[in-house]
N, C-alpha and C positions, 0 to 999 in steps of 0.2 A: 478346614482350618483357615483362620484368617490372622493377619497381623495388623496391628493398629498403628496409625500415625495420629498426631494431634488433630489433624483436619479431616482425614478420610480413611476409609478401610478398603483394602484390596485383598482379593482371594489369592492364595498361593497357587502356583500352577506347575505343570510337569515339564514345561519347556519355556524358553525365552527367546527374545530377539533383540538385536542391537537397535536402540532407539536412534533417531536422527540426532539427539543430544549426544555430544561426544563423550559424555561421562556417565551415561545411564543405559541400563538394559531394561527392556520391557517384556514381561511375560506374554505368551500367546493370547491368553484370555483377557489381556489388558487392551486388545485392539479396539474394543468399543469404548474405552475410557481415555484414549490418547488425548482427546481434546480437553480433558480435565486436568492435564498435567500443568504444572505452574508455568505461567507466561513470563517471558523475558521482560524485565522492567523497562519502563520508558526512559529515554535519555533525558537529561536535564532540560534541554530546549523543548522537546516534545511535551514534557510534563508541564512546562511553563505555558506553552501554546494552548494545550487542552484546558488549562486553568483559566487563561485569559479570553479564549474565543467566545464563550457564552457571555462574558461581560461586554466585550466589544460588539457582539451581535445585538445585545439588548440596547446598547447606546446608539448603534447604527443599524437599525432593522432593514433598511433598504440597500445597504452596501453589499457588494459581492465578497465572497470568501477571499478572493485574491487580494482585494483591497484591505480586508481586515488582517490577513496574514502579513501584509506589508507593514501595517501599523504595529502589529505584535513583534515582528522582527526588529523594527526600529526601537521599540521599547526594550527588547532584550539587549540590544547593542548598548543602550544607554544605562542599563541596569548596573549599579555598583557591584564590584567584585564580591563584596560582603554579602549581597543579596543573592547573587548567582551561586555562591557557595552553598546556600541553603538547598537549592535544587540539586547541585552536584553531590552533596552529602547524602541527600535522600536517594539518589540513583545508586550510589555506592552501597548504601545500607540494603536497598532492595536487591541489588545484584548478589550480595553476600547471602541474603536469605534465600534467594533463588537457587544458588549453588548448594546450599545446605539441604534444601528440600529434595533436590535431585539426588544428592549423595545419600540421603536417608532412604530414598526408594531403592537405590542401587545396593545398599547394604543388606536389604532383606532378600535379595535374590542370589542364587548360588551359581558359581561358574559353570556347573554341569548342564545348565539349561540350554536347550538347542535354539540356534537362530533359525526361525522358520517364516516369519511374516515381515521380514525387513522391507520387502518391496511395497507391501500394503501400507506400512507405517510411513515409509518415505514419500509415497504418493500423497498421503493425508497431510504430511508435514508441508510438502511443496504447495499443495492446494491452499492450505491455511495461511502459509507465508505469503502467497500471492494475494490472498484476500486482505490480509493485514496491511500489506504494502499498498494496495489499491486504496484502502480506507485512509491510510496515512497521507498519501499523495493528495487525496480529495480534501482532507483537513488542511493540508499545507497550501491548497489553492493552485495545484499544478494545472496549467492551461490544457484545455481539451485539444486533442489532435485534430489537424485539419481534415475536412471531409472531401471526398472526391466528387467530381461533377455528377457521377452516377448516383452516389449516396445522397447528394443534395436533391436530385430529381426524385429519388424514391421517397425521401422524407416529405417532400412537397406533395406528391401525388397520392401517397398512401392514405392520407386523411380524406381525400376526395372519394375514394372507393369504400363505400359503406357496406356493400353486400359481399358475401363470400368469405371463405377462410383466409387467413394470412397468406397461406401458400398460393391460393388462387389469385389473390391480389398481386402478390409479387410476380407471378407468372405474367399477368396482364401488363403490369407496369414495365417489366423487362422487355416484352414485345413492343410496347409503345416507344420505349427508349431506342430500340434498334431501328424503329421506323422514323425517328426524328431526322430532320434535315440537318446539314452541317451548321447552318445559321441558327437553328433552334438549339442545337447542342452547345453552340458557342456561348449562349447566355449562361449556362450552367458551368461551363469551363471557366468563364470569367469569375463567377461566384466562388469557384474552387480556388482560383489563383488569389482572390482577395482573402480567402480564409487562410491560405498558406502564409500570407503576409501578416495577418492577425496573429497566427500561431508563432511565427518567428519573433515578432516583437514582444509578445507576451512571455514566451519562453526565455528570451534574452533577459528580460526584467526579472523573471522568477528565479532563474539560475543565478543571477547576481545576488539576489536575496539569500538563496540557499548557501552560496559561497561565503557570504558575510556571516552567517550564523553557524558555519562549520559543517554543513551537510553536503560535503563534496561527494558523498556516496550517491546522491540523487542527480548529479550532473551527467549529461551525455558524455560519451567517451571523448569526443573531440574537444569538448569544453574543458574536461578534466586535464587533458594534455596542454591546452592553451593556458589554463590557470597555473599549472605546474611550471610552465616556462615564462610566466609573467606577461602573457599576451592579453591585452585588454579587449581588443576588438575581435569580433568573430561574427 
């Protein structure tokens, strides 16, 4: 027996589990279709960014993502409220449609179905959420974390070792790192320190941009606290 929705068909099942969505239950046999559930709509700024990024890339093919995001953020700040409202209204409409779709799924399931695969669904949800967050941060141009001296050494030496498996290469490189003198290691330590400075400066600029466009959720905890208390320098 199947029940129909305007967009997809799901089989009915003998048990159910609570979905990570706070207002939905998911049958056991839905575990393979969790990824087909409706996605939460994009916020107004992210919608605007995704729309503008291809345009800016086409106009500035050699520019870094971080530079383009800075330009897009500036354009968003200068956008008249009447134009911002178009994106905000679209977000509200999509959010309403999202809730209605989830509720429609919920209505087809009975309260007697048993919670049995909650852990599996939760793991899938967290994994998917982490992937979406990573893609979003990449799109927003978040600076790459600084590398350690050891990681810089590995990246440099790994390309030089053409023979053997990756595991063999890493073992050899690790042994070579241990045998480096203090003066030889100091070169990589200095490179790592320089990378930390690069990361600090880029993060400071990036978080200022995120603060300006209302993405406080992406700030580091200490920066959130300072922003809340009106501290400008950090």
